[in-house]
C-alpha positions in Angstrom: -10.9 -16.3 20.9 -11.9 -13.5 18.5 -8.3 -12.3 18.3 -7.2 -15.6 16.6 -10.3 -15.9 14.4 -10.3 -15.2 10.6 -13.1 -14.2 8.2 -13.4 -16.0 4.9 -15.4 -14.7 2.0 -16.4 -17.1 -0.8 -18.2 -16.2 -4.0 -19.6 -19.1 -5.9 -17.8 -21.5 -3.6 -14.4 -20.0 -4.4 -12.4 -18.2 -1.7 -11.9 -14.6 -2.4 -10.8 -13.3 1.0 -9.3 -14.8 4.1 -8.1 -12.3 6.8 -7.4 -12.3 10.5 -9.7 -10.3 12.7 -6.5 -9.2 14.5 -5.7 -7.1 11.3 -8.9 -5.0 11.7 -8.3 -1.3 12.4 -10.9 -1.5 15.2 -11.1 -4.9 16.9 -14.6 -6.5 17.1 -15.1 -5.8 20.8 -14.4 -2.1 20.3 -16.9 -1.9 17.4 -19.6 -3.5 19.5 -18.8 -1.3 22.4 -18.9 1.9 20.4 -22.1 1.0 18.5 -23.9 -0.1 21.7 -23.3 3.4 23.2 -25.7 4.8 20.6 -28.1 2.0 19.9 -29.4 -1.3 21.4 -27.8 -4.3 19.6 -30.1 -7.3 19.5 -29.3 -11.0 18.9 -29.0 -11.5 15.1 -27.9 -7.9 14.4 -25.1 -7.7 11.8 -22.4 -5.1 11.9 -21.1 -4.4 8.4 -17.5 -3.2 8.4 -16.6 -3.1 4.8 -14.2 -5.4 3.1 -10.5 -6.0 2.7 -8.6 -6.3 -0.6 -9.4 -9.1 -3.1 -13.2 -9.1 -3.1 -13.3 -8.7 -6.9 -16.4 -8.4 -8.9 -19.7 -10.0 -7.9 -22.3 -10.7 -10.5 -26.0 -11.0 -10.2 -27.0 -14.5 -9.0 -23.6 -15.2 -7.3 -23.8 -16.9 -3.9 -21.7 -14.8 -1.4 -20.7 -16.6 1.9 -19.0 -15.1 4.9 -17.6 -17.6 7.3 -16.0 -17.2 10.7 -15.1 -20.6 12.1 -16.7 -21.2 15.5 -19.2 -18.5 14.9 -21.1 -19.4 11.7 -21.8 -18.8 8.1 -23.9 -16.1 6.4 -24.9 -16.8 2.8 -26.8 -14.6 0.5 -27.5 -14.6 -3.2 -26.4 -11.3 -4.9 -29.0 -9.4 -6.9 
């Protein structure tokens, strides 16, 4: 249930953010609906929505992970 899911952001293994999807201005289903009216979304596409408070600085070489339980984990090295 996306309404009860939360997004966690970790930098270097340390949690920097943890927020409920229910707190988003536009819920995920509405973002997908609006975007898909103008473009074809394909499996693996990523919709970037910005960030909430608390992200803090990220330095070159930091590992940034975004985790949604039940969906998966996206990890990238910054820089």
